[in-house]
NUKETI-650357 format. One record per residue (C-alpha): x, y, z. Coordinates in steps of 0.001 Angstrom, whole numbers, plus 500000, padded with zeros to 6 digits. Example, Ala and Ser with C-alpha at 12.3 -4.5 7.8 and 13.67 -1.06 7.14 Angstrom:
BEGIN
{c1: 512300, c2: 495500, c3: 507800}
{c1: 513670, c2: 498940, c3: 507140}
This chain:
BEGIN
{c1: 500000, c2: 500000, c3: 500000}
{c1: 501369, c2: 503384, c3: 498943}
{c1: 499925, c2: 506209, c3: 501048}
{c1: 500097, c2: 508557, c3: 498058}
{c1: 497220, c2: 506583, c3: 496560}
{c1: 495085, c2: 506390, c3: 499685}
{c1: 492141, c2: 508255, c3: 501168}
{c1: 492306, c2: 507786, c3: 504929}
{c1: 489783, c2: 508240, c3: 507702}
{c1: 491226, c2: 508689, c3: 511194}
{c1: 488944, c2: 508573, c3: 514238}
{c1: 489900, c2: 510689, c3: 517232}
{c1: 492058, c2: 512742, c3: 514883}
{c1: 492372, c2: 516030, c3: 516746}
{c1: 494927, c2: 515082, c3: 519398}
{c1: 497431, c2: 512511, c3: 520596}
{c1: 498089, c2: 509545, c3: 518347}
{c1: 495222, c2: 510567, c3: 516058}
{c1: 496879, c2: 513898, c3: 515360}
{c1: 500136, c2: 512023, c3: 514814}
{c1: 498403, c2: 509931, c3: 512143}
{c1: 497111, c2: 513033, c3: 510385}
{c1: 500580, c2: 514614, c3: 510365}
{c1: 502261, c2: 511429, c3: 509174}
{c1: 499661, c2: 510791, c3: 506459}
{c1: 500155, c2: 514335, c3: 505169}
{c1: 503920, c2: 513842, c3: 505171}
{c1: 503471, c2: 510691, c3: 503077}
{c1: 501276, c2: 512501, c3: 500563}
{c1: 497917, c2: 510853, c3: 501219}
{c1: 495313, c2: 512005, c3: 498686}
{c1: 492793, c2: 512975, c3: 501351}
{c1: 492467, c2: 512605, c3: 505120}
{c1: 489130, c2: 512611, c3: 506892}
{c1: 489808, c2: 513890, c3: 510431}
{c1: 486871, c2: 512317, c3: 512231}
{c1: 486079, c2: 513903, c3: 515598}
{c1: 483100, c2: 514775, c3: 517767}
{c1: 483756, c2: 518500, c3: 517285}
{c1: 484997, c2: 519232, c3: 513739}
{c1: 485724, c2: 522852, c3: 514682}
{c1: 488684, c2: 521608, c3: 516735}
{c1: 490480, c2: 520427, c3: 513580}
{c1: 492851, c2: 523121, c3: 512221}
{c1: 492596, c2: 524011, c3: 508545}
{c1: 495164, c2: 521953, c3: 506638}
{c1: 495509, c2: 521152, c3: 502968}
{c1: 494115, c2: 517733, c3: 502194}
{c1: 492409, c2: 517360, c3: 505587}
{c1: 488606, c2: 517188, c3: 505753}
{c1: 487010, c2: 517557, c3: 509208}
{c1: 484248, c2: 515009, c3: 509734}
{c1: 481780, c2: 514910, c3: 512622}
{c1: 481804, c2: 511458, c3: 514227}
{c1: 480910, c2: 509835, c3: 517526}
{c1: 481959, c2: 506183, c3: 517360}
{c1: 479521, c2: 505307, c3: 520154}
{c1: 476519, c2: 506451, c3: 518096}
{c1: 475103, c2: 504296, c3: 515295}
{c1: 473543, c2: 507202, c3: 513422}
{c1: 476752, c2: 509228, c3: 513564}
{c1: 478758, c2: 506327, c3: 512157}
{c1: 476219, c2: 505752, c3: 509379}
{c1: 476330, c2: 509433, c3: 508456}
{c1: 480118, c2: 509401, c3: 508333}
{c1: 480011, c2: 506400, c3: 506003}
{c1: 477675, c2: 508317, c3: 503686}
{c1: 480004, c2: 511324, c3: 503589}
{c1: 483284, c2: 509425, c3: 503302}
{c1: 482414, c2: 506827, c3: 500698}
{c1: 485784, c2: 507159, c3: 498969}
{c1: 487744, c2: 505913, c3: 502003}
{c1: 490419, c2: 503287, c3: 501315}
{c1: 492180, c2: 503262, c3: 504711}
{c1: 490222, c2: 503196, c3: 507975}
{c1: 492217, c2: 504007, c3: 511127}
{c1: 490256, c2: 503184, c3: 514272}
{c1: 492143, c2: 505312, c3: 516767}
{c1: 489447, c2: 506889, c3: 518991}
{c1: 489618, c2: 505565, c3: 522530}
{c1: 488995, c2: 506361, c3: 526163}
{c1: 490372, c2: 505310, c3: 529543}
{c1: 488626, c2: 505990, c3: 532848}
{c1: 491259, c2: 504063, c3: 534876}
{c1: 488389, c2: 502010, c3: 536325}
{c1: 489065, c2: 498889, c3: 538367}
{c1: 486922, c2: 495868, c3: 537553}
{c1: 486026, c2: 495011, c3: 541143}
{c1: 484967, c2: 498425, c3: 542434}
{c1: 485096, c2: 500901, c3: 539529}
{c1: 481912, c2: 502552, c3: 538333}
{c1: 480090, c2: 500227, c3: 535948}
{c1: 479216, c2: 503141, c3: 533663}
{c1: 482937, c2: 503881, c3: 533264}
{c1: 483686, c2: 500311, c3: 532259}
{c1: 480749, c2: 500328, c3: 529844}
{c1: 482012, c2: 503590, c3: 528317}
{c1: 485423, c2: 502014, c3: 527708}
{c1: 483875, c2: 498956, c3: 526090}
{c1: 481448, c2: 501064, c3: 524053}
{c1: 484263, c2: 503264, c3: 522739}
{c1: 487215, c2: 500903, c3: 522488}
{c1: 485443, c2: 497745, c3: 521282}
{c1: 482007, c2: 498586, c3: 519912}
{c1: 483358, c2: 501796, c3: 518337}
{c1: 485793, c2: 499971, c3: 516021}
{c1: 483165, c2: 497285, c3: 515449}
{c1: 480641, c2: 499896, c3: 514272}
{c1: 483224, c2: 501512, c3: 512039}
{c1: 484350, c2: 498242, c3: 510477}
{c1: 480785, c2: 497134, c3: 509818}
{c1: 479910, c2: 500502, c3: 508248}
{c1: 483064, c2: 500856, c3: 506174}
{c1: 483789, c2: 497262, c3: 505130}
{c1: 481460, c2: 497516, c3: 502095}
{c1: 483057, c2: 500855, c3: 501193}
{c1: 486574, c2: 499461, c3: 501405}
{c1: 485562, c2: 496442, c3: 499359}
{c1: 483985, c2: 498613, c3: 496666}
{c1: 487116, c2: 500760, c3: 496564}
{c1: 489453, c2: 497877, c3: 495853}
{c1: 489900, c2: 496291, c3: 499269}
{c1: 491927, c2: 498868, c3: 501150}
{c1: 492998, c2: 498426, c3: 504736}
{c1: 491942, c2: 498788, c3: 508360}
{c1: 494284, c2: 499779, c3: 511189}
{c1: 493011, c2: 499204, c3: 514728}
{c1: 494819, c2: 500990, c3: 517549}
{c1: 495185, c2: 498539, c3: 520436}
{c1: 497365, c2: 498555, c3: 523569}
{c1: 499835, c2: 496439, c3: 525526}
{c1: 497086, c2: 496514, c3: 528163}
{c1: 495306, c2: 493859, c3: 526103}
{c1: 497899, c2: 491407, c3: 527452}
{c1: 498718, c2: 492624, c3: 530965}
{c1: 497056, c2: 493827, c3: 534164}
{c1: 497668, c2: 496368, c3: 536914}
{c1: 495999, c2: 497448, c3: 540140}
{c1: 493952, c2: 499872, c3: 538035}
{c1: 492746, c2: 500435, c3: 534452}
{c1: 491642, c2: 496843, c3: 533991}
{c1: 488344, c2: 497945, c3: 532469}
{c1: 490417, c2: 499618, c3: 529761}
{c1: 492562, c2: 496485, c3: 529441}
{c1: 489489, c2: 494309, c3: 529002}
{c1: 488173, c2: 496595, c3: 526257}
{c1: 491511, c2: 496471, c3: 524436}
{c1: 491695, c2: 492694, c3: 524780}
{c1: 488267, c2: 492554, c3: 523168}
{c1: 489482, c2: 494919, c3: 520429}
{c1: 492488, c2: 492666, c3: 519810}
{c1: 490153, c2: 489692, c3: 519352}
{c1: 487968, c2: 491838, c3: 517090}
{c1: 491000, c2: 492705, c3: 514981}
{c1: 491953, c2: 489048, c3: 514543}
{c1: 488368, c2: 488154, c3: 513669}
{c1: 487707, c2: 490823, c3: 511053}
{c1: 491101, c2: 490102, c3: 509489}
{c1: 489739, c2: 486676, c3: 508571}
{c1: 486271, c2: 487885, c3: 507633}
{c1: 487452, c2: 490682, c3: 505323}
{c1: 490239, c2: 488738, c3: 503600}
{c1: 487944, c2: 487555, c3: 500816}
{c1: 487235, c2: 491140, c3: 499721}
{c1: 490939, c2: 492003, c3: 499744}
{c1: 490890, c2: 494199, c3: 502865}
{c1: 494076, c2: 494042, c3: 504924}
{c1: 493689, c2: 494418, c3: 508711}
{c1: 496548, c2: 495548, c3: 510952}
{c1: 496626, c2: 495747, c3: 514735}
{c1: 498820, c2: 498375, c3: 516401}
{c1: 499871, c2: 497844, c3: 520016}
{c1: 502009, c2: 500084, c3: 522181}
{c1: 502758, c2: 500927, c3: 525801}
{c1: 502556, c2: 504472, c3: 527219}
{c1: 502354, c2: 507328, c3: 524724}
{c1: 502679, c2: 511043, c3: 525465}
{c1: 499004, c2: 511987, c3: 525134}
{c1: 496369, c2: 513802, c3: 527187}
{c1: 494926, c2: 510441, c3: 528252}
{c1: 497857, c2: 509663, c3: 530556}
{c1: 499313, c2: 513123, c3: 531032}
{c1: 499253, c2: 512737, c3: 534832}
{c1: 500945, c2: 509328, c3: 534888}
{c1: 504706, c2: 509166, c3: 535307}
{c1: 506102, c2: 506623, c3: 532870}
{c1: 508391, c2: 506286, c3: 529889}
{c1: 506271, c2: 507550, c3: 527001}
{c1: 506624, c2: 507335, c3: 523235}
{c1: 506104, c2: 510282, c3: 520902}
{c1: 502701, c2: 509988, c3: 519141}
{c1: 504275, c2: 510794, c3: 515776}
{c1: 506798, c2: 507967, c3: 516239}
{c1: 503938, c2: 505556, c3: 516958}
{c1: 502029, c2: 506755, c3: 513899}
{c1: 505100, c2: 506349, c3: 511711}
{c1: 505687, c2: 502771, c3: 512889}
{c1: 502023, c2: 501944, c3: 512343}
{c1: 501877, c2: 503312, c3: 508806}
{c1: 505145, c2: 501590, c3: 507950}
{c1: 503416, c2: 498368, c3: 508965}
{c1: 500291, c2: 499110, c3: 506938}
{c1: 502365, c2: 499929, c3: 503863}
{c1: 504249, c2: 496640, c3: 504300}
{c1: 501026, c2: 494661, c3: 504732}
{c1: 501859, c2: 493614, c3: 508312}
{c1: 499167, c2: 491941, c3: 510381}
{c1: 500492, c2: 493420, c3: 513606}
{c1: 502764, c2: 496279, c3: 514671}
{c1: 504381, c2: 496191, c3: 518120}
{c1: 505525, c2: 499769, c3: 518406}
{c1: 507975, c2: 499581, c3: 521321}
{c1: 510203, c2: 497129, c3: 523176}
{c1: 507943, c2: 496861, c3: 526235}
{c1: 504988, c2: 495832, c3: 524084}
{c1: 507049, c2: 493308, c3: 522139}
{c1: 508289, c2: 491861, c3: 525433}
{c1: 504815, c2: 491359, c3: 526858}
{c1: 503471, c2: 489859, c3: 523630}
{c1: 506365, c2: 487377, c3: 523598}
{c1: 505498, c2: 486236, c3: 527134}
{c1: 501832, c2: 485456, c3: 526518}
{c1: 502486, c2: 481720, c3: 526671}
{c1: 504124, c2: 481856, c3: 530097}
{c1: 502582, c2: 480743, c3: 533368}
{c1: 500805, c2: 483775, c3: 534909}
{c1: 502703, c2: 483038, c3: 538114}
{c1: 505878, c2: 484083, c3: 536281}
{c1: 504282, c2: 487239, c3: 534910}
{c1: 502865, c2: 488322, c3: 538277}
{c1: 505127, c2: 486804, c3: 540976}
{c1: 503831, c2: 489208, c3: 543624}
{c1: 500394, c2: 487605, c3: 543313}
{c1: 501872, c2: 484212, c3: 544150}
{c1: 503160, c2: 485673, c3: 547406}
{c1: 499732, c2: 487166, c3: 548185}
{c1: 498082, c2: 483794, c3: 547600}
{c1: 500540, c2: 482006, c3: 549842}
{c1: 499967, c2: 484523, c3: 552630}
{c1: 496226, c2: 483951, c3: 552478}
{c1: 496419, c2: 480215, c3: 553083}
């Protein structure tokens, strides 16, 4: 896939990784970029960039976007939310919001745009995932569950859309320097660097892009005994007996 031939739609395009995608797509000479956001007025005027009103949690909004962006050849499902909710005592509405945005959002978009991509020659889908799909903390496990579901979604639609020639890529990364985790102290990647790695993968036809060493390390350990991944939990269990 050569980005100079593509018409991309990026959800959550006005900040963070989404903005990084817009900048990187422009640098690669994409024909057109739909910057899909809830408030189109927040998208600066840029050559080749078309603001598009979109709420991925709303069926009617997604359907309308599909009507307006029927020339799309690359769908980038980037919009996401984290409430940092715990599964055991976090607010249920927060966990539902994460699932509605991070899983059902991409699902709505894929279902709406799959016929469009097929009609336009196949094209590609890029789903923005997270290392949190494969690991757990004391917090944010509602977010992790939604990203694990999105990872499974990505693997599923990759099979289902293969017959129409649509390539599906999953992008996973650890902490990125965005508003979402601005208050968390951690080693963070530059959003533009993440976008560059992701689009390199899409251009190469990769099924999956692991954008940093921490993510690659956790993915490689998926087959290990959980007791090795979380040794402190083994100690807690022993103390409780």
